[in-house]
N, C-alpha and C positions, 0 to 999 in steps of 0.2 A: 682595489681588492685589498684586505688587510693581510698581516703575516699569519693570523692564526687561520684565516681562510684559505689562505694558499697552503699553509701547512695541511690542514684537514683534508682540502681538495685533493691534492697531489697524493696523499697518502691513499684517500678512497679510490680516485682514478687508476692507481697504481697497482691496488687490489685487485680492479678489474681486469686489467690487462694482464695480471699475472694468474686470473683464474682463467681468463681464454689462453693462456700459452700452456696451463696445464693440461686443458681440456685436449689441446691439440696434440702435446707429449700423449696423453690417453689413447688418441685416435692413431698417432704413431706407432705405438705399442701392440695394439690391435692389428695393425698393417704388417708387423713383423720387422719394422725399421729400428724401434729403440726396446730395451728391456729395463726393468725397474728393480733396484734392490733397496730393501729396507735398510735405513740407517741403524735403528734400533728395534728391538722387540715389540716396543709398545707402540700403539696405533698412533701416537703423535710424535713419533720419532722422524717423519719425513722419510723421503725415498730418493734416490741417487737414480740419473738416467744416463742408462750408457747405451753406445751403439752394438746392436745385434751382430754377431759374427757372420751370418750370412749376409748382412747387409754391407758389410766392410770391404768386402772382397768387389762388390759392384760400383764403388765410389770411381768416380773416372778425375776428379779434379777440376773438372770443366763445372761452372757454376749452374750455367744456363741448362746443361745437360742433366748435372745433379737434380737441379730442382724440379726437372720435369719427371725424372724417376720417379722422387717422392711424391708428388702430386699424383702420378699415376698410381702408385700403390696405396697412396691414401683413399683414391676415388673407388678404386677394386674392393678396398676393404668397406668403404661405406656401402657400397651396392650388395655387397655378400651380407652384411649387418643388416640391410632394410629387405633383403629376400628372407632371412631367416626371420626377422621378426613378422612379415607377412604372412609365412606359413604358420607361424606358430599362432598366430591369431585366427589363420583358418581353419587350425586343427590339423595340419601336414606336418607336424611334428615329427610323427612315427616314421615319415619318411627317409630320415636321418640315421641311417644305422651306424654300427660301432666303425666299421670300417670307412666310412664316409668321415668321420669325426677324426679319425687317427691319419687318414690320409691329408686331411687339410692343412698341416702345417707342412706337409711335402710340397704342396701348390704354390707356397709362398716364394720359393726359392726360384721356381719355374716362372713364375707371374714377374717375379722381380728382376729376373733375366731378359724377359720381353720387353717389360717395362724400359727395361735401360736401352735396349735397342731401339724405341718407339721415340718417335718425335714428341710424344706429348698428346694430351686429348683434349687441350683446350687453348683458345688463340691468347687469352690475357690470364696473367698469374697475379692471385691476390699480392698486394704491397707487403713485403717483409718490414720487422721493425729497422731493419738495416741493411746496407749491402753485404753478403755473405762473400768472405773473401775465402779463397782455397787454402789449405796449410801450405807454408812453404816448401816442405819435405815433399809434394806431390807435383807433379807438372799439370799444366793446362793443356787447352786442346791443340798445341802448337805440335806436341809429341812428348815421347818419353814413356818409361815405366809407368803404368798404371798397376796398383795394388789389387789384382783379381786374376793374375794369371796364377798364383799360389795359393795357398791356404791362408786364412786370416790367422791362425797362430804364427806364422813367419813374419807377421808385423810387428815391431817394437812397442812396448809400451808408450814410447812417447809417442811415435805415430798413431797409434789408437787413440790417446788423447787428444792430439789435433784433430783427428778424423769425428771423434766424437763432439768437440765443439763446433766444428765446421757442419755437421748435420743436425745440430740442435737449433744452430741458427736458420738452418734452412726450413726446419719445421717451425721452428715460432713465426716464421715470415707467412706461415699458412693459418695463425690463429685470427679468429673471426675479430673484426673490429668491435670495439665496445658498443654495446646497445643503447640507443637513445633513452628508452624508459629509465634504465639502470644509472645510465651518467647523470640524467635529470634528475631522479632521487637523491643520487649522491650529493651532488652539488646543492640541492636543497637543503637537505642535512646539515651540509657544512656551512652553510650561511646562517642557520639556525644557531649552532654553536658557536659561531663568530660572535652573534649578539651578547654574547656574555663574555667579558674581558678574560675570567678564568674558567669558562667554560669546559674547555678541554681538560685541565687538570681535575676540575671537582668531578667531571663523567668519568674517568679514568679511576679517580679515587672510588666512587660512588659504585663502579662495576666490579671492582673488586669484593663488594660484600656478599653474603650469602642470599640476603632477601633485600636487595635493594629495590627500588620503585621508581621509575623515570617515566616522566611526561612528555612527549612529543607532539606538539599541535602547530601543522604547516597548512595553512588554508589552501590547499591546492587539491585540485579533483584528482583521483587516481592515486596520490600520494600513498596513502596507508597501505594498500596493496602490493607496489612496488617496493616500499619500505620494508613491509613483511619478507619480501622475496629476498630481499639484500641480507636480511637476517638469516634467512635460512640456507643462503648461499656462501656465508661466512664471510661477508665485505666488510663491513662498519666493524665487527667485534674480530679477533685474532681466532675465532673458532664457529664451528657451524650451530645453528639455533634451531630446535624444535618446538614451534608455537602451539601452545595449546589455551582454548579461551578459558578464563576464569569465570565467566556468568553464560546463560545459556546464548548462543549465538555463534556466528562465524570467527576464526581467526583472523588475523590481520590482512592474509592473502586470499580470504575468502573460504576458505576450507573450515569445515565444520569438525575436523578432527586434528589430531597434532600428526605433522608429516612422519611417516616412518617408512626408513631406508637403510641400507648399509652403511650409511656414511655416519660416523661418531657425532653425536649431537648433544650440545646441553639443553636442558629441557626448560623453558622461559613460559611464563603465564602472559595473557595478553588480554587486552581490552580495548575495543575498537570503536569506530564511529555508529555501526550498526547497534553494538551493543548501547551505545551512549543514548540513540535516539529512543530504544526500547524501554530503557530505565530512566527517562527523562523525569519520572514523578521524583520528588523529594524523598519520600518515604521509601521508596523502592530503591532508590541509590544509597540512601542511608543502609538499608539492609545488605546491600552487596558490600559496601564498604566494612561496615562491621562483621560481618558473616565471613567474607570472602577474601578481601583486599588486605586487610590486618592479620589475618590469620595464614596468610599464603607463606608456604615454605621454599618458594622458588623465586628469583626475580620475577618483576612484575614490569612490561613494557606497556604503558596506555599511550595509544594513537590515536589522534582526532585530526580530522583533513576539512572540518566544517569550520566557517566562517564565523564563529561567534565564541566567547569564552569559555574556557573549560569550567565546569561546576565547580563552586569554592571547596565543595569536600574533597575532591580529587587532588585540587592544587595543594590541600592542605595535607594530605597523606603522602604527598610524593615528596621522594628526597630531592628532584631536579625537576624544574620544567623547562623544556628545550622549546622557545617559541621560534616559528619562521614568519616567512612572507612569501608572496606569492612569485609566479612567473614574470620577469621584465626582459627588457632587451638585452640586457647585461649576460643574462643566462642563457638565452638562446646563441647569442654568437659564443659563448663558451661550449656548449653542446654541440654547435656545427664545427668547431676546432677542433673538437676532441674525436668525433667520430665519423667526420669528413674530410678533415686537412681544411676545411675553408678558412683562410684568412680572416681573424677579428675585425680587421679593417674594411673587408668588403662586405661583410655582412653589416656592419654599422653604416656604411655608405648605403648599402640598400634599404634599410628601415627609415634613415634620415630622408632618402629620397620620396618614400611612399609615407612618409608621416606617422610611421607605426608605432604604436604606444601598447604594448599588450597589458592587459590586465583580467582577462577571464580566460585564459588559456590553462587547460589540464595536462597532465603527462602525456596521455593517450593522445592528444591534438599533436603534440611534438612528434610522437612516434607515427601518426599518420601523415603528417607532411614532410618529416625529413627520412628519405628514404634514398637507396642506393640509385643514382645514375641521375637523379633531379639536379636541375642547375639550380644555384642559389635563389635566383629570380623566380624561379618555380616554385620552390620553398617558401618563400618570403608572399608570394601571392596567395597560395592555401593557407598559411597561417593569417593573412589577413583576413580571409574569409571566413576562418573559424572563428577568429577573435570578434567579427561582425556579428556572427550567430549566436555566439556565446553570451555575447553582451546585450542583445536583443532577449533572449532568453531569460537572462538575469533580470532585467528592467521588469519584463512581464511576470516574474515570479515575485519581484518587490512589489508591483503594482497588486498583484493578486493577495500576498499577504496584506496589504493596506488594507484593501476591500475585505478580506476577512475580520482583521481586527476591528474595521467600522462596521460590517454585518454584526460581530458578536456583542458591539455596544449597543447597535440598534435592537439585537434580539434581547439582549438585558431589559432596555427601555420599553420594549413592547411585553415583556415580560412583567414588567412592572405596572403597566397600564392594564394587562389581563388580569392581575391581580388586584388591581384598584378597583375595575369594573367587575370583578368575577360576581358580585352580589346582584348583578343586574338579570341573572339567569339560572335556572336550575339543571342540573343534568340527572337524567333518570336512566339508569341501566336496565334492560329488559328482565323480565324475569325468563327461566328457562321454560321452554316450552315441553307440556305433558306429554308424553305419547299415549296413545289409545292402547288399552291391551289388544292382544292377537285374538282373532274370531276362533271359538271353539276352546279357547283358555281362560282361566280364572272367571270372570264375570259374564253373566248372561247377558244378550242382547239388551234386555231390559234394564237392567243393572247397568250397563254400560252407558246408557243415554242419561242417564241420571248425573248430574256436576258431580264431579270429583275434586276439583280443583277448591272448592271451597269459595269463599266470598274476596280471598286476597289475590288472586288470580284472575285478570282481565284480559281476554282474547276479544278480536272483531268477531269471531267465528260465533262466540256465545252471546253476544249482544243482541238485544231485540229493541224495535223501536226505529232503527238509524236509516231505515231504507235505501235510498240512492248512496248512502255515505257507507254503509258497510260494504253495499256491491263495489263500491270505487277501491275500497281497499282490499278487498281480495282479489279484484283483477291486478291491483298493483303490485300485489304479491307473487303473481305467475308472472307478471311482467319483470320484475325484479330477476325471478330464476333463469329468466330468457336472457336478459340482459348480463346476467352473470355467464351465461353459456355464450356470449358473443351473437346471439341471436339477432338481437336488436339493438338501436344505438340509444343513448341517455335520452336525446332530444325526442325520441319517438315516445317517451314513457309520459304518462300524466301524471306530474310530481308536484304540481300545485294546485292548491285546495282552499277555498274560503267556506269555512261554516257558519252559518247563519241561522238565528232561531231565538225563541224567548229565553229569558233566563231559568236556569233549571232543566233544561232538556240534555244535558251531559255532553257537552262539546269537549271541556277537558277530560272526560273520561274518555271519549273515543280516541284522544291523543295517547292517553296511556294504553289502551288496548291495543292501538296501531303499534306503538313501539314493541308491546310483545309480539305481536302477530308478525311483525317484521323481521323481530331480533335484530333491531339498532337502536342505539341509544336515543334517547328524548332530550333535547335542548328546550326546555320550557321558559318561556318568558311573556312579559307583557307590555304595552306601551306605556301604561301606568308605571311598571318599575322603570323604565328609560326615563320618564319624567321628572323621576323623583330629585333628579341635580339639579332642575329648573336651568341654571346657567346652561345655553346654548351649547357652548363646546363641551360640556361634559355629557350634555345629552346625546350629541353625535358621537361621542368616543365610546359612549355605552353601547350604541347602536352597532359601532363597526366592531367593539370587542365580541359583542355576540354573535354575528356573522362571523368572524373570523375563526372563534372556537368552532361553528358549525363547518366552515371549511375543514380544519384540520382534522376534526371529528369524523370525518365522511367514510363510511356511510352513516347517514344518522337522520333524524327527524326536527325539525328548526318549527317549534309550535309557537305562534305569536297571537296572544289573547288581547281583546279589546284593541283589535287594528282601527276601529272607528273614531277613537282617541285623537288619531292624527289628525282627522277633518279634511277638508277639501281646502285646494288653493284658492285664494282671492274669496274666500267666505267672507261676505258680508256681517255674520253674526257674531264673528269673531275679533277681538283686539288683536294688535300685534300680528298682521298677517304675513309680514316678512320672517317671523320666527316661524310660523307653522307651514310656510311654504318652503323654507330651508330644510324642515325636517322630511316633508313629502317628497322633495327632490332626493334627499340622502336613502330614503327607503326604496325609492326607485332605483337608484344607482345600486344600493346593495342586492336587491332583488335583481337585478338583471347580471349582477357578478354570481350570485349564488345558482343564476339560472344554468351559466356555464361550467358550474362545477359539478362533476358526476359525481353521485350519492347522497345529495342534500335533499329531502324531501321538504318543502316549506308548505306548513297548515296554519291559516289564520282562522281567527274565529272573531264574532261580532254578533253583539245583540241588535245592531242598528246598519244594518248593510247599506241604507240610504244617506249615510252620512260620510261614507268612504270615497276618495278622490277616484274618479273614473278610470284614472291612469293606474292604478293599482289592479285593477281588475283586466287589463289588455293581457295580449297573447304574451305567454312567457312569463307571466307574474303571477297573481292569483287567479287564473284563466277559469278554473273550473268552480263553480258556485254550487253548493248544496244546501236545500233549507232543511234544518231537522225540526221534524213535526213535534207536539204533544204527543206522548204516548197513548194509545187505546187501550183497553182493556186487555186484549188480548197479549199487548207487549207488557204491559204493568204484569200481568202473571208470568210471563217468562222472567222478567225482571226481579221479581220478588223471590220467584223459586230459584235462582241462580243464586242470591245471596243467602237465602235459607239452607241450601245444601241438603244433606243428609239431616238437617232437623225438621224437614219440611213436614214429614209423616207426624212427628210428635206434637208441632205446632197445632196441625190441624186437628188432631186428636183430641186437643185440649180445649178446642171452643166445642161451643154449642150446637153449631151447626154439624162440625164434624161429628159429634157422637149422634147426633139425629139422624145422621146420612152416611150410613156405615158401610153400606154397598159402593157409595160414588168412589170413583178415584182420586187422588190427590188433587190434579190437576183440575177436576171438575169443581172440587168442593174450593179451592181457590179462587176458582172465577166466580162462584156464586156467591162467596163473601164479598169479592172487590167490587163486584155491581151491587151490593147492598152498600158498601162503603162510599161508593161513588154518588149512588143516589141520596145518600145522608149527608155526605160532605161538601160535595161538588167537587169540579175536576181541577181549578187552580190548586187547591189544597194538595190533590193527588199529585201533582206535578212538582210541586216543592218538595212532598215528601219523596217521591223519586230520586230526584237530585240528589238530595240528602242520604238517600240509601247507598248510592252508588259510589258519591264523594268518599263518604265514611268506609264504604267498604274496598 
């Protein structure tokens, strides 16, 4: 340990012990043993502790008997204080009347006399700072005059001074031992200051400034909280501190407001690890530094217990940066010696025998293990267990961070792939479903039966000529509602469909209408678009990208057109059979994966179902096969009426047949005209016309 470390450590530990003695003196004043007299009128002038007159007559001069007397009075005062606090919390404070308060002082002398005649309330006494010796002008238990038979006023000032020092030494012996967290935090701070050869002088010089900024970084868990408590208790600095967060978040001690009590305090701003994590973004940290740190009107303490460098912006703005290290074997030995008087050589022997090399312990870990009544062997065994547990947790966290970084790289790579192959599919969002007017309001029943959405809105409910495909879609809509209500499972739904039929029968249109009816996105692609890359690796990557996007977009519809282009495995009429077999196998794998993904509806379309590999049509894949026939006359009437919408009447009235049959309804006129067109042009031309109308619409 260097001279600077010894100097700072000795100073901080002495401050801790002094604070414990002052606390014990305050308790003795509450018990009527001591009296305090301020040295000056100012609050920083200090006090002089004197022996209470009523207590002076009870001192016997026997060290053991006087110690038991002081202990009894302190214990009685503590019990009374706890009882009052308990009554205040329970709302019974009204039970204390003025007479009881006035009589409280009168009971001190009686309790003191009874305590002086008692043998004590405890078998063991706390260790004193040193052995208390009775004054030379008092006799011990061997006999002689005892200053108690007369009044305290009869004692000379010399005897009163001797009694005062004697009783103060006894009271100081009941001061609590330094707490492990306070000692550990103080030693860690002393070691951090030691790392700079002129650190102590620089720190004292900087702290004299009105707007000083000091950064303290000690990578030990729980250091920040206990360091804040040291500042509030007035231990590192010669005054008490009130910490106020300079940014949104808690103070160093974990409070969200500055400590407010009767103790005189100097106000400090603070910026801790929790705020550093919150403002980890460079722009946010820049704003905090420029708008709050640089404009601060009071001293600022920046404390960071994270095991990573401080942000460069905070290092640049700080007047001084104090950097420390973690808890090691030497610090543990010092803590045990200070708090429990365990020899350092004993601690080093145990750590050497256990091959104990701490590197992951926090301050609270020391507080858990180092407790009164535990042997050094027990303490070291607990610390060894905590060290192993913390090391395992740190390694797991490090592995998780590595996996997170690797996952981020893979995500970026995956995003680049999706961007590269985003042109192999289209994303179509559904149109908002139109609500029908309420009955009895607005339109009449005849008017509401007419198409109101025009040719731009396609819904399965309004399609004509699709037969079983339309019914499958309507059943799926009901099943999806039941699935949403958890009435059925996803495997129970018929969510795989193959549409086949001659060109121009509206297979693509059906997919768009299904998108609007189910109100889910449509991801439309085709095997031809996959095959544009030609290279097998790129083709497979495009297929993977399409199915991955469908999985992320669930619930959605994946529409694959021209699935017959994949062909059959082992087909003799195709060259490069290995190439096509790879494509078929990959599609089968992707379909199986999509089948396990809830919310992905797969619809395939083909003009040549006989060219499709049979494995694609098995259960769990494109298991439902529906053939869309060419539309008949009634279907054509509904198709044309749908796309004409409100223009139907005007178009029909403008035709010769419409003018000659004025009494016919629009549907009847359209049916007659359609029959005439079929007879004159033939059905093939009509099918092509129907597909063109639907696609363009």
